[in-house]
GUFI-51519 format. One record per residue (C-alpha): chain; residue number from 1; residue in three letters; x, y, z negated. Coordinates in nm, 4 decimals, m for minus. Layout:
! residues N
["A"; NUM; "Ala"; [X; Y; Z]]
...
//
This chain:
! residues 354
["A"; 1; "Met"; [m5.4048; 12.3008; 3.1034]]
["A"; 2; "Thr"; [m5.8028; 12.1820; 3.0922]]
["A"; 3; "Thr"; [m5.9099; 11.8813; 3.2061]]
["A"; 4; "Leu"; [m6.2685; 11.7865; 3.2459]]
["A"; 5; "Lys"; [m6.4811; 11.4646; 3.2017]]
["A"; 6; "Leu"; [m6.8089; 11.3007; 3.1836]]
["A"; 7; "Ser"; [m6.9729; 11.2684; 2.8420]]
["A"; 8; "Lys"; [m7.3069; 11.1797; 2.7620]]
["A"; 9; "Lys"; [m7.6502; 11.2241; 2.9385]]
["A"; 10; "Thr"; [m7.8740; 11.5352; 2.9044]]
["A"; 11; "Ile"; [m8.2528; 11.4928; 3.0320]]
["A"; 12; "Ile"; [m8.3537; 11.8815; 3.1883]]
["A"; 13; "Glu"; [m8.6887; 11.9443; 3.2749]]
["A"; 14; "Lys"; [m8.7913; 12.1537; 3.6047]]
["A"; 15; "Val"; [m8.7135; 12.5190; 3.4856]]
["A"; 16; "Pro"; [m8.8745; 12.8474; 3.6071]]
["A"; 17; "Thr"; [m8.5937; 13.0508; 3.7554]]
["A"; 18; "Asn"; [m8.5009; 13.4131; 3.8846]]
["A"; 19; "Ile"; [m8.2050; 13.5338; 4.0426]]
["A"; 20; "Ile"; [m8.1662; 13.9299; 3.9785]]
["A"; 21; "Thr"; [m7.8910; 14.0281; 4.2351]]
["A"; 22; "Gly"; [m7.7638; 14.4153; 4.3076]]
["A"; 23; "Phe"; [m7.4734; 14.5987; 4.4084]]
["A"; 24; "Leu"; [m7.2042; 14.7162; 4.1586]]
["A"; 25; "Gly"; [m7.3791; 14.9288; 3.9345]]
["A"; 26; "Ser"; [m7.7352; 14.9408; 4.0247]]
["A"; 27; "Gly"; [m7.8654; 14.8439; 3.6918]]
["A"; 28; "Lys"; [m7.8857; 14.4769; 3.6940]]
["A"; 29; "Ser"; [m7.8063; 14.3997; 3.3629]]
["A"; 30; "Thr"; [m8.0395; 14.6737; 3.2228]]
["A"; 31; "Leu"; [m8.3287; 14.5171; 3.3947]]
["A"; 32; "Ile"; [m8.2032; 14.1825; 3.2262]]
["A"; 33; "Gln"; [m8.2210; 14.3684; 2.8973]]
["A"; 34; "Ser"; [m8.5573; 14.5399; 2.9833]]
["A"; 35; "Leu"; [m8.7184; 14.1725; 3.0371]]
["A"; 36; "Leu"; [m8.5410; 14.0029; 2.7395]]
["A"; 37; "Ala"; [m8.6686; 14.2579; 2.5149]]
["A"; 38; "Asn"; [m9.0250; 14.1815; 2.6054]]
["A"; 39; "Lys"; [m9.0464; 13.8044; 2.6339]]
["A"; 40; "Gln"; [m9.2801; 13.6240; 2.4002]]
["A"; 41; "Asn"; [m9.1354; 13.5507; 2.0933]]
["A"; 42; "Asn"; [m9.2053; 13.1775; 2.1077]]
["A"; 43; "Glu"; [m8.9965; 13.1587; 2.4876]]
["A"; 44; "His"; [m8.6491; 13.0258; 2.5062]]
["A"; 45; "Trp"; [m8.4614; 13.2096; 2.7895]]
["A"; 46; "Val"; [m8.1302; 13.1055; 2.8748]]
["A"; 47; "Ile"; [m7.9112; 13.3598; 3.0879]]
["A"; 48; "Leu"; [m7.5956; 13.2996; 3.3616]]
["A"; 49; "Ile"; [m7.4006; 13.5563; 3.3797]]
["A"; 50; "Asn"; [m7.1498; 13.5930; 3.6769]]
["A"; 51; "Glu"; [m6.9078; 13.9627; 3.6590]]
["A"; 52; "Phe"; [m6.6948; 14.1103; 3.8919]]
["A"; 53; "Gly"; [m6.3634; 14.0816; 3.6956]]
["A"; 54; "Glu"; [m6.2010; 13.9032; 3.4974]]
["A"; 55; "Val"; [m6.2930; 14.0548; 3.1607]]
["A"; 56; "Gly"; [m6.6758; 13.9306; 3.0795]]
["A"; 57; "Leu"; [m6.8282; 14.1852; 2.9283]]
["A"; 58; "Asp"; [m7.2179; 14.1519; 3.0175]]
["A"; 59; "Glu"; [m7.2579; 13.8870; 2.7788]]
["A"; 60; "Gln"; [m7.1281; 14.0575; 2.4873]]
["A"; 61; "Ile"; [m7.2904; 14.3843; 2.5751]]
["A"; 62; "Ile"; [m7.6588; 14.2526; 2.6221]]
["A"; 63; "Glu"; [m7.6225; 14.0201; 2.3022]]
["A"; 64; "Ser"; [m7.5080; 14.4010; 2.1330]]
["A"; 65; "Asn"; [m7.8336; 14.5558; 2.2752]]
["A"; 66; "Leu"; [m8.0287; 14.3034; 2.1909]]
["A"; 67; "Ala"; [m7.9223; 14.2612; 1.8641]]
["A"; 68; "Lys"; [m7.9812; 14.6226; 1.7581]]
["A"; 69; "Lys"; [m8.3150; 14.6599; 1.9516]]
["A"; 70; "Asn"; [m8.5174; 14.3912; 1.8049]]
["A"; 71; "Gly"; [m8.2911; 14.0528; 1.6995]]
["A"; 72; "Lys"; [m8.4488; 13.8116; 1.9624]]
["A"; 73; "Gly"; [m8.1135; 13.6820; 2.0151]]
["A"; 74; "Gly"; [m8.2529; 13.3115; 1.8450]]
["A"; 75; "Gln"; [m8.4646; 13.2684; 2.1703]]
["A"; 76; "Ile"; [m8.1891; 13.3739; 2.3974]]
["A"; 77; "Gln"; [m7.8285; 13.1939; 2.5244]]
["A"; 78; "Ile"; [m7.6119; 13.3973; 2.7407]]
["A"; 79; "Ser"; [m7.3310; 13.2558; 2.9293]]
["A"; 80; "Gln"; [m7.0760; 13.4166; 3.1481]]
["A"; 81; "Ile"; [m6.8625; 13.3315; 3.4495]]
["A"; 82; "Ala"; [m6.6177; 13.5956; 3.4952]]
["A"; 83; "Gly"; [m6.3822; 13.6339; 3.7841]]
["A"; 84; "Gly"; [m6.5288; 13.5395; 4.0684]]
["A"; 85; "Cys"; [m6.8717; 13.4757; 4.2685]]
["A"; 86; "Leu"; [m7.0581; 13.1979; 4.1415]]
["A"; 87; "Cys"; [m7.3006; 13.2122; 4.4898]]
["A"; 88; "Cys"; [m6.9197; 13.0346; 4.6534]]
["A"; 89; "Ala"; [m6.8540; 12.8487; 4.3110]]
["A"; 90; "Asn"; [m6.9283; 12.4916; 4.4713]]
["A"; 91; "Gly"; [m6.6995; 12.3177; 4.1717]]
["A"; 92; "Val"; [m6.6820; 12.2759; 3.8361]]
["A"; 93; "Pro"; [m6.7539; 12.6139; 3.6731]]
["A"; 94; "Phe"; [m7.0688; 12.7126; 3.7900]]
["A"; 95; "Gln"; [m7.1845; 12.3323; 3.7043]]
["A"; 96; "Val"; [m7.0568; 12.3656; 3.3513]]
["A"; 97; "Ala"; [m7.1623; 12.6889; 3.3047]]
["A"; 98; "Leu"; [m7.5572; 12.6191; 3.4148]]
["A"; 99; "Val"; [m7.5950; 12.2440; 3.2827]]
["A"; 100; "Gln"; [m7.4334; 12.3754; 2.9370]]
["A"; 101; "Leu"; [m7.7084; 12.6589; 2.9516]]
["A"; 102; "Leu"; [m7.9908; 12.4261; 3.0069]]
["A"; 103; "Lys"; [m7.8939; 12.1618; 2.7923]]
["A"; 104; "Gln"; [m7.8493; 12.3382; 2.4650]]
["A"; 105; "Gln"; [m8.1881; 12.2937; 2.3227]]
["A"; 106; "Asp"; [m8.3924; 11.9661; 2.2453]]
["A"; 107; "Lys"; [m8.6321; 12.0955; 2.5059]]
["A"; 108; "Ser"; [m8.5895; 12.2852; 2.8493]]
["A"; 109; "Pro"; [m8.5757; 12.6422; 2.8404]]
["A"; 110; "Asp"; [m8.8980; 12.8666; 2.9179]]
["A"; 111; "Arg"; [m8.6946; 13.0599; 3.2059]]
["A"; 112; "Leu"; [m8.3710; 13.0572; 3.3625]]
["A"; 113; "Ile"; [m8.2307; 13.4046; 3.4763]]
["A"; 114; "Ile"; [m7.9360; 13.4530; 3.6619]]
["A"; 115; "Glu"; [m7.7547; 13.7195; 3.7395]]
["A"; 116; "Pro"; [m7.4804; 13.7166; 4.0441]]
["A"; 117; "Thr"; [m7.1578; 13.9598; 4.0542]]
["A"; 118; "Gly"; [m7.2633; 14.2611; 4.2440]]
["A"; 119; "Leu"; [m7.0103; 14.1547; 4.5084]]
["A"; 120; "Gly"; [m7.1934; 13.8116; 4.5085]]
["A"; 121; "His"; [m7.3456; 13.6200; 4.8555]]
["A"; 122; "Pro"; [m7.7021; 13.5912; 4.7274]]
["A"; 123; "Lys"; [m7.8179; 13.4031; 5.0206]]
["A"; 124; "Gln"; [m7.5658; 13.0824; 4.9651]]
["A"; 125; "Leu"; [m7.6773; 13.0793; 4.5827]]
["A"; 126; "Ile"; [m8.0518; 13.0848; 4.7017]]
["A"; 127; "Asn"; [m7.9872; 12.8154; 4.9217]]
["A"; 128; "Gln"; [m7.8319; 12.6021; 4.6660]]
["A"; 129; "Leu"; [m8.0689; 12.6628; 4.3843]]
["A"; 130; "Ser"; [m8.3917; 12.6092; 4.6029]]
["A"; 131; "Ala"; [m8.2517; 12.2539; 4.6953]]
["A"; 132; "Gln"; [m8.2107; 12.1378; 4.3297]]
["A"; 133; "Pro"; [m8.5076; 11.9259; 4.2187]]
["A"; 134; "Phe"; [m8.4511; 12.0801; 3.8401]]
["A"; 135; "Ile"; [m8.5185; 12.4260; 3.9591]]
["A"; 136; "Asn"; [m8.8125; 12.6231; 4.0321]]
["A"; 137; "Leu"; [m8.6787; 12.9310; 4.2373]]
["A"; 138; "Gln"; [m8.9634; 13.2289; 4.1378]]
["A"; 139; "Thr"; [m8.9102; 13.5646; 4.2299]]
["A"; 140; "Val"; [m8.5694; 13.6871; 4.3682]]
["A"; 141; "Phe"; [m8.5045; 14.0612; 4.2342]]
["A"; 142; "Thr"; [m8.2756; 14.3270; 4.4167]]
["A"; 143; "Val"; [m8.2050; 14.6061; 4.2074]]
["A"; 144; "Val"; [m8.0636; 14.9058; 4.4150]]
["A"; 145; "Asp"; [m7.9907; 15.3084; 4.3806]]
["A"; 146; "Pro"; [m8.2033; 15.4386; 4.6558]]
["A"; 147; "Lys"; [m7.9605; 15.7490; 4.7103]]
["A"; 148; "Lys"; [m7.6547; 15.5311; 4.7496]]
["A"; 149; "Val"; [m7.7865; 15.4348; 5.1318]]
["A"; 150; "Gln"; [m7.6707; 15.8030; 5.2520]]
["A"; 151; "Asp"; [m7.3192; 15.6647; 5.1818]]
["A"; 152; "Ala"; [m7.1791; 15.4531; 5.4638]]
["A"; 153; "Arg"; [m6.9615; 15.2698; 5.1968]]
["A"; 154; "Tyr"; [m7.2916; 15.1088; 5.1077]]
["A"; 155; "Ser"; [m7.5263; 15.1068; 5.3499]]
["A"; 156; "Glu"; [m7.3194; 14.9617; 5.6275]]
["A"; 157; "His"; [m7.1573; 14.7179; 5.3893]]
["A"; 158; "Glu"; [m7.2957; 14.3942; 5.4840]]
["A"; 159; "Leu"; [m7.3187; 14.2391; 5.1058]]
["A"; 160; "Phe"; [m7.5254; 14.5362; 5.0062]]
["A"; 161; "Thr"; [m7.7688; 14.5050; 5.3430]]
["A"; 162; "Thr"; [m7.7849; 14.1376; 5.2591]]
["A"; 163; "Gln"; [m7.8202; 14.1810; 4.8791]]
["A"; 164; "Val"; [m8.1802; 14.3422; 4.9475]]
["A"; 165; "Ser"; [m8.2903; 14.1841; 5.2929]]
["A"; 166; "Val"; [m8.3395; 13.8512; 5.0138]]
["A"; 167; "Ala"; [m8.4956; 14.0213; 4.7788]]
["A"; 168; "Asp"; [m8.8630; 13.9141; 4.7357]]
["A"; 169; "Val"; [m8.9267; 14.2336; 4.4949]]
["A"; 170; "Val"; [m8.6853; 14.5347; 4.6077]]
["A"; 171; "Val"; [m8.6568; 14.7531; 4.2183]]
["A"; 172; "Cys"; [m8.5452; 15.0872; 4.2770]]
["A"; 173; "Asn"; [m8.3990; 15.1861; 3.9602]]
["A"; 174; "Lys"; [m8.2972; 15.4991; 3.8309]]
["A"; 175; "Gln"; [m8.6211; 15.7197; 3.9272]]
["A"; 176; "Asp"; [m8.4744; 15.9717; 3.6949]]
["A"; 177; "Gly"; [m8.1961; 16.0306; 3.9684]]
["A"; 178; "Phe"; [m8.3385; 16.0620; 4.2871]]
["A"; 179; "Asn"; [m8.6498; 16.2462; 4.4809]]
["A"; 180; "Asn"; [m8.9139; 16.1504; 4.7106]]
["A"; 181; "Asn"; [m8.7188; 16.2162; 4.9884]]
["A"; 182; "Asp"; [m8.4441; 15.9627; 4.8617]]
["A"; 183; "Phe"; [m8.6789; 15.7227; 4.8696]]
["A"; 184; "Ser"; [m8.7692; 15.7800; 5.2337]]
["A"; 185; "Val"; [m8.4408; 15.7753; 5.3461]]
["A"; 186; "Phe"; [m8.4069; 15.4697; 5.1448]]
["A"; 187; "Gln"; [m8.7324; 15.2959; 5.2951]]
["A"; 188; "Thr"; [m8.5818; 15.4093; 5.6526]]
["A"; 189; "Trp"; [m8.2790; 15.2523; 5.6266]]
["A"; 190; "Met"; [m8.4485; 14.9236; 5.5286]]
["A"; 191; "Lys"; [m8.7185; 14.9745; 5.8724]]
["A"; 192; "Lys"; [m8.3714; 15.0221; 6.0516]]
["A"; 193; "Lys"; [m8.2358; 14.6938; 5.9358]]
["A"; 194; "Asp"; [m8.5243; 14.5037; 5.9626]]
["A"; 195; "Ile"; [m8.5841; 14.4691; 5.5972]]
["A"; 196; "Gln"; [m8.9324; 14.3847; 5.4709]]
["A"; 197; "Pro"; [m8.9460; 14.2748; 5.0834]]
["A"; 198; "Lys"; [m9.2955; 14.1819; 4.9434]]
["A"; 199; "Leu"; [m9.2835; 14.4310; 4.6842]]
["A"; 200; "Ile"; [m9.0737; 14.7840; 4.6407]]
["A"; 201; "Thr"; [m9.1069; 14.9336; 4.3109]]
["A"; 202; "Arg"; [m8.9447; 15.2386; 4.1478]]
["A"; 203; "Thr"; [m8.8640; 15.2484; 3.7696]]
["A"; 204; "Glu"; [m8.5887; 15.3672; 3.5328]]
["A"; 205; "Gln"; [m8.3692; 15.1471; 3.2696]]
["A"; 206; "Gly"; [m8.4922; 14.9119; 3.4696]]
["A"; 207; "Val"; [m8.8267; 14.8394; 3.3360]]
["A"; 208; "Val"; [m9.0558; 14.5956; 3.5314]]
["A"; 209; "Asp"; [m9.3783; 14.4319; 3.5251]]
["A"; 210; "Glu"; [m9.2782; 14.0660; 3.4003]]
["A"; 211; "Asn"; [m9.5665; 13.9482; 3.5589]]
["A"; 212; "Leu"; [m9.3430; 13.9375; 3.8632]]
["A"; 213; "Leu"; [m9.1225; 13.6963; 3.7609]]
["A"; 214; "Asp"; [m9.3032; 13.3745; 3.8481]]
["A"; 215; "Lys"; [m9.5432; 13.5765; 4.1529]]
["A"; 216; "Tyr"; [m9.3315; 13.5067; 4.4207]]
["A"; 217; "Ser"; [m9.1092; 13.1873; 4.6044]]
["A"; 218; "Pro"; [m8.7955; 13.2867; 4.7982]]
["A"; 219; "Ser"; [m8.8808; 13.1831; 5.1605]]
["A"; 220; "Leu"; [m8.5284; 13.1402; 5.3115]]
["A"; 221; "Ser"; [m8.4988; 12.8294; 5.5391]]
["A"; 222; "Leu"; [m8.3008; 12.5584; 5.3174]]
["A"; 223; "Lys"; [m7.9761; 12.3766; 5.3587]]
["A"; 224; "Lys"; [m7.8192; 12.0922; 5.2395]]
["A"; 225; "Pro"; [m7.6612; 12.1821; 4.8405]]
["A"; 226; "Thr"; [m7.2687; 12.1988; 4.8122]]
["A"; 227; "Leu"; [m7.3140; 12.1814; 4.4617]]
["A"; 228; "Asn"; [m7.3037; 11.8431; 4.3401]]
["A"; 229; "Leu"; [m7.5193; 11.9839; 4.0013]]
["A"; 230; "Leu"; [m7.7282; 11.6250; 3.9788]]
["A"; 231; "Leu"; [m7.4430; 11.3905; 3.8792]]
["A"; 232; "Asn"; [m7.6777; 11.1105; 3.8103]]
["A"; 233; "Thr"; [m7.7837; 10.9031; 4.1117]]
["A"; 234; "Gln"; [m8.0443; 10.6925; 3.9583]]
["A"; 235; "Pro"; [m8.4299; 10.7542; 4.0346]]
["A"; 236; "Gln"; [m8.5370; 11.0129; 3.8601]]
["A"; 237; "Asn"; [m8.8750; 11.1377; 3.7133]]
["A"; 238; "Pro"; [m9.0348; 11.4183; 3.9809]]
["A"; 239; "Asn"; [m9.0476; 11.6491; 3.6252]]
["A"; 240; "Ser"; [m8.7236; 11.6206; 3.4596]]
["A"; 241; "Ile"; [m8.3796; 11.5131; 3.5436]]
["A"; 242; "Glu"; [m8.0655; 11.3778; 3.4014]]
["A"; 243; "Phe"; [m7.7223; 11.4665; 3.3835]]
["A"; 244; "Met"; [m7.4146; 11.4060; 3.2627]]
["A"; 245; "Glu"; [m7.2599; 11.5819; 3.0583]]
["A"; 246; "Tyr"; [m6.8669; 11.7543; 3.1293]]
["A"; 247; "Gln"; [m6.6357; 11.8139; 2.8264]]
["A"; 248; "Glu"; [m6.2960; 11.9968; 2.8249]]
["A"; 249; "Glu"; [m5.9690; 11.8547; 2.6973]]
["A"; 250; "Gly"; [m5.6412; 11.9842; 2.6402]]
["A"; 251; "Ser"; [m5.7104; 12.3622; 2.6826]]
["A"; 252; "Thr"; [m5.4297; 12.5605; 2.5766]]
["A"; 253; "Val"; [m5.4312; 12.9499; 2.4853]]
["A"; 254; "Thr"; [m5.1208; 13.1279; 2.4178]]
["A"; 255; "Pro"; [m5.2180; 13.4596; 2.2840]]
["A"; 256; "Glu"; [m5.1414; 13.8093; 2.4017]]
["A"; 257; "Pro"; [m5.1541; 14.2121; 2.2417]]
["A"; 258; "Ile"; [m5.2772; 14.3026; 2.5848]]
["A"; 259; "Lys"; [m5.3905; 14.1385; 2.8826]]
["A"; 260; "Val"; [m5.4303; 14.2900; 3.2257]]
["A"; 261; "Phe"; [m5.6171; 14.1535; 3.4965]]
["A"; 262; "Glu"; [m5.6565; 14.3143; 3.8849]]
["A"; 263; "Gln"; [m5.9003; 14.1895; 4.1607]]
["A"; 264; "Asn"; [m5.9380; 14.3295; 4.5268]]
["A"; 265; "Val"; [m6.2622; 14.2174; 4.6773]]
["A"; 266; "Glu"; [m6.4878; 14.3691; 4.9383]]
["A"; 267; "Gly"; [m6.3104; 14.6593; 4.9635]]
["A"; 268; "Phe"; [m6.3597; 14.7027; 4.5544]]
["A"; 269; "Tyr"; [m6.0704; 14.7184; 4.3162]]
["A"; 270; "Ala"; [m6.1145; 14.5708; 3.9722]]
["A"; 271; "Leu"; [m5.8589; 14.6408; 3.6511]]
["A"; 272; "Gly"; [m5.9788; 14.4643; 3.3265]]
["A"; 273; "Leu"; [m5.7903; 14.5296; 3.0275]]
["A"; 274; "Ile"; [m5.8407; 14.2976; 2.6929]]
["A"; 275; "Phe"; [m5.7120; 14.4541; 2.3420]]
["A"; 276; "Asp"; [m5.7159; 14.1967; 2.0590]]
["A"; 277; "Asn"; [m5.7865; 14.2641; 1.7363]]
["A"; 278; "Ser"; [m5.4987; 14.5045; 1.6104]]
["A"; 279; "Phe"; [m5.5895; 14.7488; 1.7825]]
["A"; 280; "Val"; [m5.8708; 15.0181; 1.6969]]
["A"; 281; "Phe"; [m5.9801; 15.3306; 1.8616]]
["A"; 282; "Asp"; [m6.0879; 15.6707; 1.7573]]
["A"; 283; "Glu"; [m6.4491; 15.7043; 1.9266]]
["A"; 284; "Asp"; [m6.4542; 16.0810; 2.0227]]
["A"; 285; "Glu"; [m6.0865; 16.0073; 2.1455]]
["A"; 286; "Ile"; [m6.1554; 15.6963; 2.3552]]
["A"; 287; "Val"; [m6.4430; 15.8581; 2.5124]]
["A"; 288; "Asn"; [m6.2897; 16.1958; 2.6556]]
["A"; 289; "Glu"; [m6.0109; 15.9531; 2.7574]]
["A"; 290; "Leu"; [m6.2825; 15.7590; 2.9438]]
["A"; 291; "Met"; [m6.4501; 16.0631; 3.1106]]
["A"; 292; "Asp"; [m6.1026; 16.1650; 3.2727]]
["A"; 293; "Ile"; [m6.0970; 15.8503; 3.4715]]
["A"; 294; "Asp"; [m6.2148; 15.9080; 3.8361]]
["A"; 295; "Val"; [m6.3272; 15.5931; 3.9010]]
["A"; 296; "Ile"; [m6.6789; 15.4513; 4.0237]]
["A"; 297; "Arg"; [m6.7615; 15.1713; 3.7307]]
["A"; 298; "Ile"; [m6.6268; 15.1638; 3.3447]]
["A"; 299; "Lys"; [m6.7723; 14.9164; 3.0952]]
["A"; 300; "Ser"; [m6.6059; 14.8797; 2.8112]]
["A"; 301; "Leu"; [m6.6601; 14.7594; 2.4455]]
["A"; 302; "Ile"; [m6.4495; 14.9048; 2.1954]]
["A"; 303; "Lys"; [m6.3403; 14.8418; 1.8182]]
["A"; 304; "Thr"; [m6.3732; 15.1291; 1.6247]]
["A"; 305; "Pro"; [m6.3096; 15.2074; 1.2356]]
["A"; 306; "Lys"; [m6.7202; 15.1820; 1.2071]]
["A"; 307; "Thr"; [m6.8809; 15.0253; 1.4881]]
["A"; 308; "Ala"; [m6.8339; 14.8510; 1.8399]]
["A"; 309; "Leu"; [m6.8737; 15.1019; 2.1050]]
["A"; 310; "Val"; [m7.0459; 15.0224; 2.4428]]
["A"; 311; "Ile"; [m6.9305; 15.2598; 2.7217]]
["A"; 312; "Asn"; [m7.1405; 15.2367; 3.0373]]
["A"; 313; "Ser"; [m7.0450; 15.4608; 3.3351]]
["A"; 314; "Val"; [m7.1483; 15.4918; 3.6985]]
["A"; 315; "Asp"; [m7.0501; 15.6930; 3.9023]]
["A"; 316; "Ser"; [m6.9212; 15.9848; 3.6337]]
["A"; 317; "Val"; [m7.2229; 15.9205; 3.4396]]
["A"; 318; "Met"; [m7.1767; 15.7462; 3.1063]]
["A"; 319; "Thr"; [m7.3962; 15.6367; 2.8333]]
["A"; 320; "Gln"; [m7.2350; 15.5154; 2.5188]]
["A"; 321; "Thr"; [m7.3926; 15.3493; 2.2193]]
["A"; 322; "Asn"; [m7.2955; 15.1812; 1.9084]]
["A"; 323; "Ser"; [m7.3512; 14.8497; 1.7887]]
["A"; 324; "Asp"; [m7.2765; 14.6711; 1.4467]]
["A"; 325; "Asn"; [m7.1646; 14.3344; 1.5910]]
["A"; 326; "Val"; [m6.8116; 14.2655; 1.4706]]
["A"; 327; "Ile"; [m6.5601; 14.2312; 1.7749]]
["A"; 328; "Thr"; [m6.2136; 14.0703; 1.7562]]
["A"; 329; "Gln"; [m6.1143; 14.2591; 2.1319]]
["A"; 330; "Ser"; [m6.1490; 14.5726; 2.2819]]
["A"; 331; "Arg"; [m6.2251; 14.5065; 2.6782]]
["A"; 332; "Phe"; [m6.2187; 14.7667; 2.9895]]
["A"; 333; "Gln"; [m6.3454; 14.7109; 3.2955]]
["A"; 334; "Phe"; [m6.3178; 14.9995; 3.5409]]
["A"; 335; "Ile"; [m6.3936; 14.9553; 3.9527]]
["A"; 336; "Ser"; [m6.2781; 15.1522; 4.2076]]
["A"; 337; "His"; [m6.2855; 15.2005; 4.6148]]
["A"; 338; "Glu"; [m5.9077; 15.2644; 4.5555]]
["A"; 339; "Pro"; [m5.6696; 15.0758; 4.4150]]
["A"; 340; "Ile"; [m5.6359; 15.1667; 4.0329]]
["A"; 341; "Asn"; [m5.2925; 15.2158; 3.8752]]
["A"; 342; "Pro"; [m5.2794; 14.9693; 3.5674]]
["A"; 343; "Asp"; [m4.9622; 15.1280; 3.3820]]
["A"; 344; "Arg"; [m5.1776; 15.5010; 3.3714]]
["A"; 345; "Ile"; [m5.4526; 15.3285; 3.2515]]
["A"; 346; "Gln"; [m5.3382; 15.1700; 2.9842]]
["A"; 347; "Ser"; [m5.1513; 15.4561; 2.8428]]
["A"; 348; "Leu"; [m5.4423; 15.6690; 2.8661]]
["A"; 349; "Ile"; [m5.6247; 15.4029; 2.6420]]
["A"; 350; "Leu"; [m5.3435; 15.3904; 2.4392]]
["A"; 351; "Ser"; [m5.3476; 15.7267; 2.3343]]
["A"; 352; "Ala"; [m5.6887; 15.7110; 2.1494]]
["A"; 353; "Lys"; [m5.5596; 15.3774; 1.9333]]
["A"; 354; "Ile"; [m5.5571; 15.4668; 1.5580]]
//
């Protein structure tokens, strides 16, 4: 069991902050990677990711892809909360993850980016962060695939609608996969829902103008925050905040060769699998097995004999890249509209084991 105690104080200056939200598979992480790849070398950014499912893949995938592209990882810190919605996490995990990120350097970071889970409630998060004196909340981005509004499971889903409605900038991603009629249908849907963002932009591979990061400020009515992030009640300098640091005690972990995680949230089912260091997979065989699995989303970071294999599949469209990063575990995340049979999936994956 893990307990927490208060430790030393840390002073944090007000941090420019962006929220990048969007439904499952829309391309949030791709947009973040694009921003990170093009940031100024002298800037220090911190990223807090909240991933649907217990496996926790996005942090490692982003780090692997950035290291392969430009090696700017030294100016970037990434942390992840898996298995829940940080929009609803009014307790310690969100506090610890955020404060730990912000205090890792001698000075405050130049930017904080928060990526809620694709099934997150962004209004709550925006209200919570807007009310914190150490956060300068700037442009909120919502990443969408415009074609999804032609599917009632998305267009009539309350969370999908809410995520688009809170956006300062709606990023219509995957431009190579939709046409002008799809975009027109999406605009009509927004008009019907009375959604009026400050900007709608069309792109592919999550590329957006970095100048948009500080162009807008959210305009939601603020409520009293329930996150007790400000843990020191002494008078504060208006430009810097003093934190008390949490410290973990008594954490114990029992290793298992294969860990299985299942979740059911907002009508979506998630299955996560983690295989320890003893499992190595044949690259061609594991790709073939994953391609035969009929789900809406697959994310994987897989140990192969030579490299780490990164798999990202959305609606049966699969991309794969290789990373030279050394990994000690293979991780698989599956998301579906229907229940997923864990025994069948595990059997298929193990058939590709070397």
